[in-house]
RODO-2510 file (C-alpha; in nm, 4 decimals, decimal comma):
residues 495
     n   res          X          Y          Z
     1     m    17,0141    -4,0970    -8,7680
     2     t    17,0904    -4,4677    -8,8337
     3     s    16,8449    -4,6856    -8,5855
     4     i    16,7899    -5,0420    -8,5194
     5     l    16,4316    -5,1430    -8,4347
     6     a    16,3832    -5,4335    -8,1317
     7     y    16,0514    -5,6159    -8,0834
     8     d    16,0495    -5,7305    -7,7540
     9     l    15,7017    -5,9278    -7,6638
    10     g    15,6109    -6,0428    -7,3275
    11     a    15,3193    -6,2054    -7,1979
    12     s    15,1314    -5,9467    -7,0622
    13     s    15,2596    -5,6354    -7,3170
    14     g    15,4649    -5,5848    -7,6200
    15     r    15,6843    -5,2784    -7,7207
    16     a    15,8951    -5,1562    -8,0092
    17     l    16,2071    -4,9799    -7,9244
    18     l    16,4530    -4,7710    -8,1585
    19     g    16,8036    -4,7898    -8,0814
    20     r    17,1249    -4,5848    -8,1446
    21     l    17,4731    -4,5830    -8,0711
    22     t    17,5605    -4,2160    -8,0102
    23     d    17,9809    -4,2108    -7,8759
    24     r    17,9836    -4,5343    -7,7368
    25     r    17,6167    -4,5027    -7,5290
    26     i    17,3078    -4,7038    -7,6339
    27     v    17,0088    -4,4508    -7,6563
    28     t    16,6404    -4,6131    -7,6948
    29     e    16,3437    -4,4719    -7,7831
    30     e    16,0021    -4,6682    -7,6925
    31     l    15,8059    -4,6051    -8,0354
    32     h    15,5213    -4,8422    -7,9464
    33     r    15,3580    -5,0436    -7,6991
    34     f    15,0674    -5,2232    -7,7037
    35     p    14,8448    -5,4673    -7,4787
    36     n    14,9485    -5,8478    -7,5341
    37     d    14,5750    -6,0215    -7,4001
    38     p    14,5197    -6,3825    -7,4575
    39     v    14,1856    -6,4676    -7,5700
    40     q    13,9654    -6,7599    -7,4026
    41     v    13,7261    -6,9166    -7,6736
    42     g    13,5743    -7,2182    -7,7224
    43     g    13,6912    -7,3398    -7,4024
    44     r    14,0474    -7,2424    -7,4641
    45     l    14,2944    -7,0127    -7,4118
    46     h    14,4821    -6,8397    -7,7105
    47     w    14,7389    -6,5868    -7,8415
    48     d    14,5919    -6,3553    -8,0251
    49     i    14,8942    -6,3882    -8,2529
    50     l    14,7475    -6,1783    -8,5781
    51     r    14,6731    -5,8752    -8,3296
    52     l    15,0455    -5,8780    -8,2398
    53     y    15,1468    -5,8896    -8,5703
    54     h    14,9122    -5,5675    -8,6546
    55     e    15,1132    -5,4382    -8,3901
    56     m    15,4470    -5,4907    -8,5090
    57     k    15,3126    -5,3124    -8,8213
    58     q    15,1557    -5,0172    -8,6487
    59     a    15,5734    -4,9657    -8,5472
    60     l    15,7040    -4,9973    -8,8892
    61     l    15,4475    -4,7381    -8,9597
    62     k    15,5771    -4,5277    -8,6632
    63     a    15,9266    -4,5669    -8,7124
    64     k    15,8942    -4,4640    -9,1154
    65     n    15,7048    -4,1439    -8,9866
    66     r    15,9388    -4,0269    -8,7512
    67     g    16,1785    -4,0577    -9,0261
    68     a    16,4273    -4,3428    -8,8537
    69     d    16,6686    -4,4921    -9,1081
    70     l    16,6451    -4,8745    -8,9878
    71     q    16,9453    -5,0754    -9,0289
    72     s    16,7507    -5,3647    -8,8885
    73     l    16,5198    -5,5273    -8,7209
    74     g    16,4976    -5,8329    -8,4273
    75     i    16,2025    -6,0109    -8,2345
    76     d    16,2266    -6,1493    -7,8848
    77     t    15,8953    -6,2847    -7,6901
    78     w    15,8227    -6,5728    -7,4432
    79     a    15,9151    -6,9397    -7,4941
    80     v    15,7264    -7,2921    -7,5264
    81     d    15,4303    -7,1300    -7,7490
    82     f    15,4262    -7,2419    -8,0993
    83     g    15,2127    -7,2270    -8,4332
    84     f    15,1759    -7,4343    -8,7491
    85     i    15,2638    -7,3501    -9,1146
    86     g    15,0362    -7,5748    -9,3559
    87     s    15,1291    -7,6313    -9,6976
    88     n    14,9370    -7,3521    -9,8655
    89     g    15,2130    -7,1158    -9,6544
    90     e    14,9206    -7,0474    -9,4210
    91     l    14,9149    -7,0136    -9,0231
    92     l    14,6702    -7,3718    -8,8977
    93     g    14,4756    -7,2017    -8,6336
    94     n    14,5344    -6,9465    -8,3014
    95     p    14,8906    -7,0951    -8,1136
    96     y    14,7657    -7,1840    -7,7677
    97     h    14,8591    -7,0244    -7,4552
    98     y    15,1126    -7,2149    -7,2306
    99     r    14,8463    -7,1634    -6,9272
   100     d    14,5538    -7,3534    -7,1149
   101     r    14,5064    -7,6418    -6,9409
   102     h    14,4934    -7,8890    -7,2472
   103     t    14,8298    -8,0237    -7,1196
   104     d    14,6756    -8,0895    -6,7558
   105     g    14,8029    -8,4703    -6,6924
   106     m    15,0476    -8,4887    -6,9943
   107     m    15,3729    -8,4436    -6,8145
   108     e    15,2995    -8,7790    -6,6025
   109     r    15,1400    -8,9391    -6,9092
   110     l    15,4387    -8,8983    -7,1450
   111     f    15,6657    -9,0281    -6,8397
   112     r    15,4921    -9,3565    -6,8807
   113     e    15,6745    -9,4059    -7,2307
   114     i    15,9818    -9,1854    -7,2015
   115     p    16,1432    -9,1900    -6,8538
   116     p    16,2119    -8,8393    -6,7047
   117     e    16,5239    -8,9113    -6,6416
   118     d    16,6140    -9,0233    -7,0597
   119     l    16,4091    -8,7292    -7,0917
   120     f    16,6320    -8,4789    -6,8870
   121     g    16,9928    -8,6243    -7,0028
   122     r    16,8441    -8,5841    -7,3698
   123     t    16,7522    -8,2125    -7,3510
   124     g    16,8551    -8,0849    -6,9812
   125     i    16,5449    -7,9319    -6,9686
   126     q    16,3422    -7,8175    -6,6728
   127     f    15,9776    -8,0034    -6,6315
   128     l    15,6948    -7,7726    -6,6362
   129     t    15,3541    -7,8767    -6,7621
   130     f    15,3702    -7,6095    -7,0290
   131     n    15,6802    -7,7431    -7,2096
   132     s    15,6593    -7,7356    -7,5842
   133     i    15,7023    -8,1599    -7,5733
   134     f    15,3753    -8,1708    -7,3536
   135     q    15,2079    -7,9339    -7,5357
   136     l    15,2887    -8,1644    -7,8656
   137     y    15,2206    -8,4570    -7,6758
   138     a    14,8817    -8,2635    -7,5759
   139     l    14,7909    -8,2445    -7,9294
   140     k    14,8777    -8,5755    -8,0604
   141     r    14,6703    -8,7295    -7,8121
   142     a    14,3315    -8,5534    -7,8887
   143     d    14,4336    -8,6305    -8,2166
   144     n    14,3734    -8,2362    -8,3290
   145     p    14,3553    -8,2300    -8,6630
   146     i    14,5956    -7,9431    -8,7349
   147     l    14,8536    -8,1824    -8,6844
   148     r    14,7484    -8,3557    -9,0106
   149     e    14,7799    -8,0830    -9,2201
   150     a    15,0794    -7,8980    -9,0594
   151     k    15,3814    -7,8915    -9,2674
   152     r    15,6227    -7,6483    -9,0408
   153     f    15,6806    -7,5999    -8,7003
   154     l    15,7244    -7,2379    -8,5128
   155     m    15,8224    -7,1198    -8,2430
   156     i    15,5884    -6,7505    -8,1385
   157     p    15,9082    -6,5150    -8,2866
   158     d    15,9576    -6,7937    -8,5893
   159     l    15,6533    -6,7234    -8,6257
   160     l    15,6619    -6,3634    -8,6664
   161     r    15,9401    -6,3388    -8,8373
   162     y    15,8128    -6,5674    -9,1082
   163     f    15,5188    -6,3509    -9,1350
   164     l    15,7361    -6,0064    -9,1994
   165     t    16,0156    -6,2490    -9,4209
   166     g    15,8831    -6,5147    -9,5221
   167     e    16,1582    -6,7234    -9,4033
   168     t    16,1180    -7,0447    -9,1657
   169     f    16,3868    -7,0406    -8,9633
   170     n    16,3878    -7,1846    -8,5651
   171     e    16,6288    -6,9615    -8,3380
   172     f    16,8597    -7,1564    -8,1219
   173     s    16,7567    -7,0193    -7,7830
   174     n    16,4236    -7,0634    -7,8158
   175     a    16,4654    -7,4016    -7,9924
   176     t    16,5977    -7,5417    -7,6481
   177     t    16,3184    -7,4415    -7,4743
   178     t    16,1020    -7,7578    -7,6781
   179     q    16,2928    -7,9640    -7,4775
   180     l    16,2763    -8,1461    -7,8284
   181     y    16,6590    -7,9988    -7,8698
   182     n    16,9707    -8,2029    -7,7860
   183     p    17,2834    -8,0065    -7,6575
   184     h    17,5003    -8,2834    -7,6809
   185     k    17,3852    -8,3606    -8,0855
   186     g    17,3822    -7,9567    -8,1348
   187     d    17,0205    -8,0330    -8,3082
   188     w    16,6753    -8,1613    -8,2832
   189     d    16,6780    -8,4230    -8,0898
   190     r    16,5595    -8,6552    -8,4380
   191     e    16,4841    -8,9752    -8,1960
   192     l    16,3147    -8,7781    -7,9539
   193     i    16,0571    -8,6628    -8,2351
   194     a    16,0392    -8,9776    -8,3892
   195     r    15,9232    -9,1712    -8,0360
   196     l    15,6552    -8,8897    -7,9718
   197     g    15,4849    -8,9869    -8,3847
   198     l    15,5934    -8,6259    -8,4609
   199     p    15,7226    -8,5982    -8,8727
   200     e    16,0718    -8,4894    -8,8529
   201     a    16,0073    -8,2349    -9,1230
   202     w    15,8203    -8,0087    -8,9205
   203     f    16,1569    -7,9169    -8,7502
   204     g    16,3360    -7,6595    -8,9411
   205     q    16,7026    -7,5537    -8,9679
   206     i    16,7969    -7,3986    -8,6339
   207     v    17,0160    -7,0808    -8,6141
   208     q    17,1836    -6,9194    -8,3973
   209     p    17,1143    -6,5342    -8,2618
   210     g    17,2975    -6,3100    -8,4638
   211     t    17,2300    -6,4588    -8,8307
   212     r    17,0276    -6,2724    -9,0916
   213     v    16,7759    -6,4308    -9,1567
   214     g    16,6160    -6,2224    -9,4323
   215     s    16,4357    -5,9151    -9,5182
   216     l    16,0921    -5,7658    -9,5055
   217     l    15,8698    -5,9053    -9,7680
   218     p    15,7938    -5,7193   -10,0841
   219     s    15,4454    -5,7375   -10,0214
   220     l    15,4786    -5,5744    -9,6890
   221     c    15,7368    -5,3357    -9,8089
   222     e    15,4558    -5,2210   -10,0703
   223     e    15,1925    -5,2501    -9,8049
   224     l    15,3327    -5,0046    -9,5704
   225     g    15,5660    -4,8021    -9,7984
   226     v    15,9308    -4,9276    -9,6064
   227     d    16,2020    -5,0495    -9,7350
   228     p    16,3020    -5,4185    -9,6906
   229     v    16,4510    -5,3612    -9,3751
   230     p    16,7093    -5,6905    -9,2702
   231     v    16,5825    -5,9385    -9,0309
   232     y    16,8260    -6,1097    -8,7758
   233     a    16,7564    -6,3952    -8,5047
   234     v    16,8589    -6,2777    -8,2099
   235     a    16,8342    -6,4645    -7,8322
   236     e    16,4151    -6,4822    -7,9418
   237     h    16,3778    -6,6435    -7,5905
   238     d    16,2904    -6,3059    -7,4153
   239     t    16,5072    -6,4493    -7,1253
   240     g    16,8537    -6,5034    -7,3652
   241     s    16,8242    -6,1307    -7,4566
   242     a    16,7605    -6,0115    -7,0849
   243     v    17,1044    -6,2249    -7,0002
   244     a    17,2580    -6,0461    -7,2732
   245     a    17,1964    -5,7384    -7,1671
   246     v    17,3501    -5,8328    -6,8004
   247     p    17,5803    -5,5526    -6,7420
   248     a    17,8322    -5,7441    -6,5826
   249     l    18,1853    -5,7338    -6,6884
   250     r    18,3323    -6,0406    -6,5798
   251     k    18,2479    -6,4004    -6,5052
   252     p    18,0794    -6,5498    -6,2817
   253     f    17,7650    -6,3372    -6,2126
   254     a    17,4096    -6,4434    -6,1307
   255     y    17,0891    -6,2750    -6,2718
   256     l    16,7334    -6,2467    -6,1995
   257     s    16,4949    -6,1739    -6,5291
   258     c    16,1921    -6,0432    -6,3150
   259     g    15,8753    -5,9595    -6,4884
   260     t    15,5370    -6,2096    -6,5378
   261     w    15,8067    -6,4458    -6,4812
   262     s    16,1060    -6,4703    -6,2279
   263     l    16,4101    -6,6635    -6,4032
   264     m    16,7130    -6,6988    -6,2136
   265     g    17,0712    -6,8547    -6,2971
   266     t    17,3919    -6,7880    -6,4328
   267     e    17,5857    -6,8402    -6,7535
   268     v    17,7658    -7,1045    -6,8454
   269     d    17,9980    -7,2518    -7,1087
   270     k    17,8244    -7,5599    -7,1457
   271     p    17,4788    -7,7378    -6,9950
   272     v    17,5149    -7,8992    -6,6377
   273     i    17,2817    -8,2043    -6,6799
   274     n    17,2944    -8,4497    -6,3903
   275     d    17,1023    -8,6108    -6,1583
   276     l    17,1345    -8,2603    -5,9221
   277     s    17,0112    -8,0497    -6,1770
   278     r    16,7722    -8,3267    -6,2660
   279     e    16,6571    -8,3258    -5,8869
   280     l    16,6393    -7,9715    -5,8194
   281     n    16,4752    -7,9265    -6,1355
   282     f    16,6913    -7,6653    -6,3235
   283     t    16,6864    -7,6138    -6,6868
   284     n    16,9742    -7,5237    -6,9384
   285     e    16,8228    -7,3053    -7,2395
   286     g    17,0287    -7,1492    -7,5309
   287     g    17,1951    -6,8588    -7,4793
   288     v    17,4347    -6,6009    -7,6798
   289     y    17,7696    -6,7117    -7,8285
   290     g    17,7971    -7,0546    -7,7362
   291     t    17,6939    -7,0071    -7,3750
   292     y    17,3740    -7,1824    -7,1964
   293     r    17,1644    -7,0689    -6,9090
   294     l    17,1545    -7,2864    -6,5744
   295     l    16,8693    -7,1362    -6,4188
   296     k    16,4944    -7,1872    -6,3040
   297     n    16,1565    -7,0457    -6,3397
   298     i    15,9790    -6,8914    -6,0822
   299     m    15,6355    -6,7835    -6,1141
   300     g    15,7135    -6,4488    -6,0779
   301     l    15,4880    -6,1134    -6,0525
   302     w    15,1991    -6,3006    -6,2063
   303     i    15,0742    -6,3790    -5,8979
   304     l    15,0472    -5,9815    -5,7662
   305     n    14,9193    -5,8893    -6,1534
   306     e    14,6529    -6,1638    -6,1310
   307     t    14,5494    -6,0808    -5,7725
   308     r    14,5212    -5,7248    -5,8667
   309     r    14,3346    -5,7769    -6,1683
   310     e    14,0726    -5,9919    -5,9499
   311     w    14,0087    -5,6961    -5,6982
   312     e    13,9602    -5,5500    -6,0116
   313     r    13,7073    -5,7648    -6,1183
   314     a    13,5646    -5,6927    -5,7916
   315     g    13,5486    -5,3358    -5,8190
   316     r    13,8197    -5,1978    -5,6090
   317     s    14,0750    -5,0713    -5,8386
   318     y    14,4980    -5,0062    -5,6898
   319     t    14,7457    -4,8547    -5,8948
   320     f    15,1069    -5,0651    -5,8027
   321     p    15,2227    -4,7597    -5,6461
   322     e    14,9353    -4,7878    -5,3983
   323     l    14,9837    -5,1527    -5,3070
   324     v    15,3437    -5,1173    -5,2785
   325     r    15,2731    -4,8941    -5,0066
   326     l    15,0175    -5,0998    -4,8358
   327     a    15,3030    -5,3657    -4,8721
   328     g    15,5093    -5,2098    -4,7125
   329     e    15,2880    -5,0713    -4,3938
   330     a    15,1590    -5,4159    -4,3658
   331     p    15,3117    -5,6370    -4,1099
   332     a    15,6222    -5,8203    -4,1784
   333     f    15,6495    -6,2258    -4,2425
   334     a    15,2689    -6,2614    -4,1366
   335     a    15,2063    -6,5251    -4,4029
   336     f    15,3954    -6,7352    -4,6439
   337     i    15,3408    -6,9112    -4,9842
   338     d    15,5349    -7,1283    -5,2614
   339     p    15,5068    -6,9089    -5,5613
   340     d    15,5982    -7,2220    -5,7636
   341     d    15,2965    -7,4173    -5,6146
   342     d    15,0661    -7,5233    -5,9206
   343     a    14,7711    -7,3517    -5,7629
   344     f    14,8959    -7,0150    -5,8895
   345     l    15,0069    -7,1115    -6,2640
   346     h    14,6370    -7,0143    -6,4398
   347     p    14,4462    -6,7240    -6,4023
   348     g    14,1745    -6,7281    -6,1882
   349     d    14,0853    -6,5916    -5,8001
   350     m    14,4289    -6,5772    -5,6945
   351     p    14,3179    -6,4322    -5,3697
   352     g    14,1087    -6,7046    -5,3049
   353     r    14,4147    -6,9440    -5,3552
   354     i    14,6038    -6,7932    -5,1422
   355     r    14,3820    -6,7992    -4,8606
   356     a    14,3271    -7,1377    -4,9379
   357     y    14,7112    -7,2446    -4,9316
   358     c    14,7617    -7,0512    -4,6311
   359     e    14,5068    -7,2636    -4,4774
   360     k    14,6223    -7,5624    -4,5803
   361     t    14,9698    -7,4689    -4,4344
   362     g    14,8255    -7,3960    -4,0998
   363     q    14,8891    -7,0135    -4,1591
   364     k    14,6524    -6,7358    -4,1053
   365     p    14,5649    -6,5829    -4,4217
   366     p    14,6120    -6,2198    -4,5544
   367     q    14,2603    -5,9847    -4,4275
   368     d    14,3583    -5,6742    -4,6641
   369     a    14,5157    -5,5828    -4,9709
   370     g    14,8400    -5,4630    -4,8146
   371     a    14,9051    -5,8056    -4,6712
   372     f    14,8130    -6,0138    -4,9341
   373     v    15,0861    -5,7856    -5,1431
   374     r    15,3504    -5,8568    -4,8876
   375     c    15,2939    -6,2170    -4,8466
   376     i    15,3469    -6,2397    -5,2218
   377     l    15,6355    -6,0005    -5,2105
   378     e    15,8628    -6,1711    -4,9255
   379     s    15,7803    -6,4510    -5,0517
   380     l    15,9054    -6,4252    -5,3807
   381     a    16,2539    -6,2736    -5,2356
   382     l    16,2506    -6,5958    -4,9912
   383     k    16,2211    -6,8164    -5,2946
   384     y    16,4545    -6,6148    -5,4568
   385     r    16,7345    -6,6923    -5,1821
   386     y    16,6246    -7,0633    -5,1972
   387     v    16,6951    -7,0414    -5,6116
   388     l    17,0345    -6,8568    -5,5745
   389     e    17,1742    -7,1058    -5,3320
   390     m    17,0734    -7,4051    -5,5634
   391     t    17,2224    -7,2195    -5,8639
   392     e    17,5627    -7,1788    -5,6661
   393     r    17,5801    -7,5529    -5,5651
   394     l    17,5211    -7,6591    -5,9095
   395     s    17,7464    -7,4289    -6,0635
   396     g    18,0148    -7,4377    -5,8176
   397     q    18,0019    -7,0695    -5,8214
   398     q    17,9606    -6,8056    -5,5378
   399     f    17,8172    -6,4918    -5,6325
   400     e    17,8975    -6,1593    -5,5021
   401     g    17,5397    -6,0238    -5,5687
   402     l    17,2657    -6,0472    -5,8002
   403     h    17,2200    -5,8361    -6,1135
   404     m    16,8430    -5,8160    -6,1547
   405     v    16,6806    -5,7180    -6,4683
   406     g    16,3403    -5,6488    -6,6788
   407     g    16,0494    -5,4491    -6,5539
   408     g    15,9975    -5,5478    -6,2181
   409     i    16,3080    -5,3873    -6,1010
   410     q    16,0336    -5,0955    -6,0632
   411     n    15,8781    -5,2536    -5,7333
   412     t    16,1935    -5,1078    -5,5453
   413     l    16,0489    -5,2807    -5,2381
   414     l    16,0705    -5,6109    -5,4072
   415     c    16,4439    -5,4935    -5,4641
   416     q    16,5326    -5,4297    -5,1608
   417     w    16,3886    -5,7220    -4,9690
   418     t    16,5411    -5,9137    -5,2528
   419     a    16,8734    -5,7914    -5,1448
   420     d    16,7347    -5,8356    -4,7750
   421     a    16,6874    -6,1798    -4,8360
   422     i    17,0134    -6,3510    -4,9927
   423     g    17,1857    -6,1252    -4,7539
   424     k    17,4504    -6,0169    -5,0988
   425     p    17,3765    -5,6807    -5,3218
   426     v    17,1252    -5,6303    -5,5487
   427     w    17,2234    -5,4479    -5,9203
   428     a    16,9304    -5,3669    -6,0549
   429     g    16,8918    -5,2180    -6,4336
   430     p    16,8647    -5,2230    -6,7068
   431     a    16,4157    -5,2320    -6,6917
   432     e    16,4069    -5,3014    -7,0573
   433     g    16,6825    -5,5681    -7,0398
   434     s    16,5216    -5,8290    -7,3246
   435     a    16,4840    -5,5624    -7,5582
   436     i    16,8411    -5,3720    -7,5309
   437     g    16,9740    -5,7332    -7,5234
   438     n    16,8147    -5,7566    -7,8425
   439     l    16,9673    -5,4538    -7,9839
   440     a    17,3433    -5,5487    -7,8972
   441     v    17,3243    -5,8458    -8,0467
   442     q    17,2279    -5,7153    -8,3756
   443     w    17,4599    -5,4248    -8,3144
   444     i    17,7182    -5,7054    -8,2734
   445     a    17,6571    -5,9023    -8,5673
   446     q    17,6651    -5,5668    -8,7902
   447     g    18,0279    -5,5289    -8,6297
   448     q    17,9210    -5,2341    -8,4187
   449     f    18,0834    -5,4298    -8,1146
   450     s    18,3319    -5,6702    -8,1131
   451     d    18,1599    -5,9091    -7,8548
   452     i    17,9303    -5,9890    -7,5843
   453     w    18,1663    -5,8281    -7,2962
   454     e    18,1689    -5,4911    -7,5048
   455     a    17,8400    -5,4480    -7,5512
   456     r    17,7417    -5,5358    -7,1649
   457     k    18,0092    -5,2741    -7,0831
   458     v    17,8468    -5,0297    -7,3216
   459     i    17,4868    -5,1463    -7,1423
   460     r    17,6638    -5,1014    -6,8220
   461     d    17,8074    -4,7251    -6,9145
   462     s    17,4395    -4,6616    -7,1110
   463     f    17,1971    -4,7141    -6,7855
   464     p    17,1604    -4,5993    -6,4519
   465     i    17,2194    -4,9293    -6,1831
   466     t    17,0371    -4,9241    -5,8708
   467     a    17,2699    -5,0608    -5,5896
   468     y    17,0564    -5,2257    -5,2933
   469     e    17,2353    -5,3490    -5,0224
   470     p    17,1073    -5,6186    -4,7616
   471     q    16,9303    -5,4863    -4,4357
   472     g    16,7903    -5,7200    -4,1531
   473     r    17,0251    -5,9829    -4,1956
   474     e    16,8860    -6,1609    -3,8614
   475     m    16,5608    -6,0949    -3,9431
   476     w    16,5306    -6,2447    -4,2752
   477     q    16,7371    -6,5668    -4,1795
   478     d    16,4628    -6,6416    -3,9291
   479     a    16,2082    -6,5532    -4,1979
   480     y    16,3657    -6,7582    -4,4084
   481     g    16,3651    -7,1165    -4,2006
   482     k    15,9971    -7,0588    -4,1405
   483     f    15,9394    -7,0222    -4,5315
   484     l    16,1221    -7,3265    -4,5819
   485     q    15,9178    -7,4596    -4,3096
   486     v    15,5787    -7,3533    -4,4236
   487     t    15,6641    -7,4607    -4,8014
   488     g    15,7973    -7,7580    -4,7333
   489     l    16,1192    -7,6960    -4,9501
   490     s    16,4012    -7,8631    -4,8057
   491     q    16,7302    -7,6720    -4,6929
   492     s    16,9161    -7,9707    -4,7276
   493     t    16,9206    -7,9317    -5,1167
   494     t    17,1239    -7,5884    -5,1180
   495     g    17,3776    -7,6897    -4,7964
***
């Protein structure tokens, strides 16, 4: 049976899914799953990019050994990070991880040269310390020797696709996250690139999701004993693929792509670039088929994952089901954090940072594992309400409920508390949203679906959607007021 392959690489793990269409239903099979662990070396945090490519090749071998007749493949990954190709066509150095500290202070330094109002007006992209523009600025200020040898700038999925095909295209959805793309011009912002002192020639042709961008290299086909499978650019920012898979049947809809990061927003036909969106630090990232994703990044389950990792280092191991059970047994609304506080960005002693945040804000810190997890999950749910209200204000839309997609929906407690916090239904599914959106764009490109709305209808019919109805309205309303007070977030921004 003919299949297509989706590589979906997240910040903590990667997976390869086979997708088949059977009687207007999507059937997926997890072919290969692998960890994506960053590597600390020489004081810097890097992605192990060659290991990731190795794992992608293992997936091709498994597909061959299963007898899968691959019609195409596509790649989606996280955003903002990149690598450079030299004049000999080889990778220059190991790409930095966005949580590396080389960008500390760079955003404020760049603002002295390019006012934030100008930068946001040109790009519509949220200010985050690890955005590609600040990473490039940091490399430039450090006079990194790689820059002297670089010939092409490739985002992580562009780079992995280059390894597979030898073609150096930049895909649209990921290009927009660099804060070097100008949606008014529909291209790289050449003037902004020049003001940074970067070569214009680094930045190549931008292609839209659904574009065929090559086939597997003959040398790779010979190495693995596989056919020259066509390769498509999908929405190569994994959130773009996740939003493509949101099983909504019409606009407007609100979504939350929930995993290591939580990304909440709505799909719009054109960027929302104005003083309010800049004040609220929203972003306008490229989507599929002429759309943009008006959204905000929220730190997400990274905080919980890093807390669990710290406990494991100390010899206390918990499974995620155990932590969810303990959180459900802990007292409600005992302490809150702002998940987006800078204290929680970098790896390290997350429980210690939560304690320090609580002490700084006059709260009693959590005392046991259940209390820590409850603090994290309740704070996330309340931050989701805050961002959802901002999304409604910016978009001028009112949403009936919230679509949650991604691996985070397996945390049923978080799904229920999100419904409770926002006071609206939550529809959770599919869990493998990014991979399924990746598959959908490939099928649209091949004419299997007429458009994204037909694809979303088939996705809705193919995967279970769990509905969570809001409970405890008054209790959560009181908690929201306390959350805003503790975190210093302004309720006026949402009203």
